C-alpha positions, 0 to 999 in steps of 0.5 A: 233238930238238925244233929239228931241221932241218926236213924237208919236213913241218916246216911243219905241225910248225911251225904246230901249234907256233905254234898251240899256244903261242898257244892256251896259258895260259902264256907262250911263247918263238918261235924263228924260224930257218932250215935254211940258218943255220949259227948257227941249227944251233949254237944249237939244242941250247941251245935244247933244253935251255932248252925241257925245263928251262922247259916245266913254265911256259913253251911253246917254238915254232919257226918255220922261215922258209925259206918266207918267204911263208908266215911273212910275216905272223908276221915282220911282226907280231913285226918279225923281221929276221934269223934266229935270233931269240927273241920272248918272248910274253905269255899273250895272245900279245903280244910282250913282247921279242925278242932282236933281230940275233944277234952270234954264239952266245954273244950269242944264247945270253945273249939267250935267257937274258936273255928267260927271266929276264923270263918269269914262272915261277910256281914261282919267285914268292916268296910275300908275307911276313907 
């Protein structure tokens, strides 16, 4: 599972995932979470399902914030005040929208769905009518 709770080597995996997302030509969703967060654990299967469904046109990256000193620049840049939090990035790595303070699993799932609707899916773009 892509968003398994971190093991002792997860920091490198998080780093690679974020670098890949920022270096790609697709939009990205970055999932900030903590291994100690029960809400993060409960929403992980939903996040994985959406990652698989959207992977052809959208990057997903996860960042475990347990090591806050390491991820402080990203947390400050994207104004992460609490976890779990989703941030939608444009193709240049700029934040377009984020989920905000979570109000429970259903609130967080709804927030993720809203971010996914904001993301541009080239497969669903309508061709101009002639």
